[in-house]
N, C-alpha and C positions, 0 to 999 in steps of 0.2 A: 853224559847220560843224565837223565832226570830221575831222581829217586822219589818214590812215593812212600811216605812214612807209614809203614804198616801198623806200627803200634798206635799211631794217632788214629788211623782208620778203625782199629779194634776198639779204641776208647769211645767211639760213637755208639757202640752196640747198646750199652745200658741206658743212655738217654733215649734211644729209639724205643727200647722195650718199655721204658717208663711212659713214653708218649702213647705207645700202643695200648698199654693198660688203662691210661686215662681216657682214651677214645672208647674203649670197651665199656668203661664205667659210665661214660656219658651216654652211650647208646642204651645201657640198662636204665639209666635215670629217665631218659625220654620215654621209654616204655612204661615206667612207673607213673608218670604224670599224665599219660594219655587218658582222656575221659570224654564220653559223649557230652559232658557238661562244659567242656572247654570251648569257650566262645571266641568268635573272631574279634580282633585280629590275632589273638594269641594262638589259636589252632594252626593258622597258616605259618606263623613264625616257628612253632614247634616242629611242624613238618619240614620246613626248610632246614632247620638246624639238624634234624634227624638225617636228612639226605646228605648234608655236608659231612656229618660224622661217618656215615656208612661209605661215602666216597673216599674219605681220608684213610680209613682202616686198611684197605688193600695197599695203598701207597706206603703206609708204615710197615706192613709185612714185607713188601718188596725191598724197602730200604734195609731192613734187618737182614734179609736173605743176601743182599749185595755185600753188606759189611761182613757177614759170616764167610762168604766165598772169596772175598778180596785176597786173603793170604795165598790161597792156592792158585787163583787166577793170575796173580802178580809175582809168582815165583817165590813166595815166602816159605813154601813147603817143598822146594826143589825147582830147578830152572825149568821154565816153560818156553816152548817154541810155538809161534803162531804163523801160519801161512797167510800172506796178504795177496789177494787177487785184485788186480786193477782192471776194471771192466770199461769198455768204450761202447756206448750206445750208438756211435756212428756206424758200427757194424753190428746189427741186431743179433742178440741171442736171447732166448726166452727169460733167462735169469736177469738180464740187464745189459749185456753186451759182450763182445769178444774180449777174452782175457789176453791183452797184449803184453803185459809185464807183470812181474810178481815181486814179492819181498818176503823176508823172514824177520819177524819181530821176536826178540828174545827178552824174557822177563826173569830177573834174578833178584830176590829180596827187595822187590819194589823198584829196581833199576830197569828201565826200558831202553832197548837199543835196537835199531834196525841193523841187523848183522849181515844181511845179504839182500841184494836187489838186482834185477836185470830184466832182459827181454824174455818173453815166453820161450823163444828158441834156445835160450841158455839151459832150459830144462827139457824141452821137447827132444832135442838132439841126443842128449845122454839117455833119455828114456827109451828112445828107439834103439840106440846102440846096446842098451842093457836088456833088450827084449822085454820091456815092461808089460805086465798083464793086469787086468782089472777083473776082480772076482765078484763085484756087485756094487750096489744093490741089484737084485735080479730084475726088478721092474725097469730099472735104468738100462740094463744090458738088453732087455727085450726091445725097448724102443730106440735106443741110441747106439747099441753095439755096432751096428753097420757103419757108423761114422768113425770107428777106430780111435776112440778118445784116448786110449793108452799111447797113441802115437801123435795125437793132436790135442794136447791138453788145453790149448786156448779155446777149444770148443766145448769144454766141460759144461758150460752154462746153457747147453741146448735144453736142459731140463729147467723148468721154472721154479723148482723146489730147492731152496738153499740147504736144508739138512741132507738131501740126497747128493747135491753137488759137493758139499763139504766132505762127505764120506769118500767120494770119488777122488778128490784132490789129496785128501789125507793118505789114501792108499798109494797114489801114483808118485807123489813128491819124493818120498824116500827112494823109490826105484829110479829116480832121475838124479840121484846124488845128494838129495836134501836130507835134513834132519827129520826124524819122526816128529810129527807135530801134535800139539795138544789142542788145536782148534784152527778154524779157518775164518778169515775176515774178508769181506768184499767191499770195495770202494769204487765209485764211479767218478767222472770228472766234476759233477755238481757237488758231490760230497767232498771231494778234494778241495774245491773252491771254498766250501764252508770251513774247512779246517784252517784255511789261511786267515780266517778271523782271529785265530789264536796265535799264529806264527808271525803274521805280518807278511809283506811282499817277499818274493824270492826271485833272484836273478838266475837265469839259466843260460848256459853258454850258447852263443850263436843266435839267441832270440833278442830282438831289438828293444823289448820293454819287459819290465818285471811282471811276473804273474801275481795277481792280487785277488782279494776276496770279491772283486767286481768283474774281472775279465778272464779268470783262469778257465772256467768251463768252456767259454767260446773258443779260447786258444787251443785247448786240448781236444775239443770236438771238431773244430773246423779250421782255425787259422794255421795250425801246425802243418796241415797238408798243403796250404798255399805258400808256406814259407820254405819248407824243406823239400827239395826235389828227390833226394835219395832216401830210400827206406832206412838205410843204416843211420842217417842223420836224425830221422824221426825217432827211431829206437833209442838213440843216445839222449835225445831231448826228453822223451817221456821218462826214461829211467832216471835221469838227473832231476827232473821236476818232482817225481814221487819221492826219490831218496832225500832230497833237500827238505821237502815238506815234513817227512817223518823224522828226519834228524832234528829239525827244529822243535817238533812236537815233543820228542823224547828228551830234549835237553833243556827246554825252557819251562817256565811256570805256567800251568794251566789256570784259567779263571775259575770262579766258583761254580758249584753245581747248577745254579739257576741259569747262568749264562751259557754253560755247556748244553743244557737242556734246550734253551731257546734257539741255539744255533743248530744243534744236531738233531733235535726232535723232528723237524720236518724231513730231514734226510732219512731217518728211520721210518717215518710214516710212508715215505715214497719208495721204500725199498732200495735206496741208494747206499745204505750202510747196513750190512747184515753180518751176523756172527753165528758160527756153529761150533759146538763142542761135542766130543764123543762121550763125555762124562754126564751122567743123567741129571745130577743136581744142577750142574752148570747150564745144561741145555734148558732145563725147566726155568731157570732164572731168565735166560735170553728170551724164552717164549713169553714170560710174564711182562717183560719190558718192551716186547714187540720187535726185538732184534733178530728173531729166528728166521724170518723170511720163508716160512713154510707155506706151500701152496694150499689153498682151502680144500677141504674134503667135504663131500655131501653128508648131510645129517638126516637123510630121509626125505627132505623136500627137494625143490628144484635148485639148481646152481649152474651158472655158466661161466666159462673162462675162455679167453682168447689170447694166444701167444703167436708171435712171429719170429722167425729166424731168417737171417740174411742167407740167401742161396746163390749169391753172385760174387762173394769175396771182394766186395768194394766197401766204400765208406759213405754210402748214399742214404742211409736211414735217417740222417738228420733232416732230410727233405720229405719224409713220409708223414702223411696224416691218415689216421684210421679212426673210424667210428663204428659203433655197433648199436642197433636198435632192436629191442627184444620185446615181443608181446607173447602172452600166454593166456590160455583159457582153461578153466578147471570145472569139472562136473563133480559136485560134492556127493552125489548119489553113487557114482561108480568109481570115483577116484581118477577118472581119465583126464589126461592133460594133452593138449595140443599147443604147439608154440611155433613161432617163426623168428629166426634171427637174421637180420639184414646187416651184413658186414661191408663197409665201404673203405677201400684203401686208395689213396691218391698219392701219386709220385710227383712231387713238385720240383724235382731236380731238373736243371737245364740239360740240354743235349750237347752242350759244348761250353767252353770258356773256363773250365776248372780242370785241375790236374787229373790224369788218368787214374791215379790211385783212388780218387773219389768216384769217378764216373764209369770206369772201365770194369767190365765183369771178368770173372775168372775164365769164362769161355773165350772172350776176346784176347785175353793174355795168352791163351793156349793156341791162338791162331783162328779162333772162331769169328763169326761176323755179328755177334750181338751188338746192337747199336749202343753208342755211348749214352749214359744217363739211364739205362734200363735198370729197374730195381727187381731183383729176384727175391721172391717172398715165399717162404715155407710156412704156411699158416696152419695152426692147430686150434680146433674148437672143442672145449671140454663140456660135457653134459651127462647127467644120469639118464637122459631120454634116448630114444632111438631115432636115428636119422632116416626119414622117409625118402627125401629127395633133395638135391642141391642144384641150383641154377646160377650160372655166372653171366653177368652182363658187362660188356666193355665196348670200346669203339669198334671192335670187330663184329659185334652182334651179341646174341643171347642164345644160350643153350645149356643142356645138362652138364654138370661138372662132376667128374669122378673124384671120389673121396676115399682115402685110405682109412680103415677102421682098426683101432687098437684100444688097449685098456691102460689106464694110468690113474693113480690116486683114487681108486674105487669108482671111476667114471669111464664112459666111453670117450675116446678122443678121435675126432675126425680131422684128417689132414689133407692138404693139397698144395700145389705149387703154382705160382703165377709169375710171369715175367712181364712187368708193367713198364711200357715205354715212358720216356720223359714227358711230363705234363699230362699224363693220362690217368684214368680212374678205372678200377675194377670193383664191381659190386657182386657179392656172393649172398644168395638167399638160401637159407637152410630151413626146411620144414621138418619138425620133430614131433614125436608122440610118445606116450608112455602112461604110467599110472603112479599116483602118489597116495599113500595112506592118508585118509582124512585127518588123522591126528597131526600130520606134518603139513597140512595145507597152508598154514600161516606162513610157511617159508616161501610161497609163491609171491 
């Protein structure tokens, strides 16, 4: 196990508070020297310094908050258990990917240990046997309850909102035989690859080369399906890879904060590493550092969002390209808005030459005749506006497209399903309208 010295962490608080006080004093001093008589180039330099001070103040506040929370987050005030969800974008879910494996990270007085890990089936089967139930959030149940997430926890990420998914997993995991958890962490293959910068390469049983900070994402997203014919072998491979990575992380020495930020900062920005806590002050901290993964909410102006979920139970989404073009016009006298969203999805998968686990749909597995390489896409478009009409274009022609209408995150969400053959493209054009208060028009 790797022990984080909580006393040492606590000792940082006073220097940080001193730095915060110095920044506040500097900000006040800048205000005092401002004058219309301050000539160039001094005026520009004063403005630049003032901007740097005001940019640094929030960072100091966040650092202090992190130091204050470290003892409770790291088990200094009682053992903490965190659920680790490993997501694979090869099979799309709105949050980031299907959850194929999981882990449990335990923190006790700064000691971190991966105390459990396994395939998602290791908890899905007990959850079904125990008659697991899901009580909320209600909005989640309204949209996704039909998918029986209590029986298929790997699909919990159908929602794009990490705080919502965190609550769902925290409720279901104990019903599947796990510990009550104090938080949920999600990691995808690209983030796992980034973590190998800290651990060094790892060797996994049955794979011909080590996983490194250069190749791990491609191996986990693509190459494992070409290497292992049996699903059980892939499960063992993924479980061992994640377990060894976190074993090394929790037993070795981490680099300094700057290197950790340089490596993991892009993973946080891209939503590849997210954290949720049921405790308000901890969740506030995760929000401030950008780890919370919360889906945007409208603030009175216009806002659009696009998510896709795999509807074919294959691993074909590594071949998906999607683009969205959005134009909007606004009448400042009436507040009326009209807009058009053009969504283009291309399936670049081949129709043959790859294992069935990648190219074959769930329909085909059940005896259907869906061609190999077909990408099943459940698409959802979020907007505060009203959908007037939808038109789909593909190799089969052009025509109206039926859209399901629901509500989520204070917006309308319009959804539909496409099955896109290998090498083909579908374009969906949505025409929308509504009204926006002139005070919020700058959001357009």
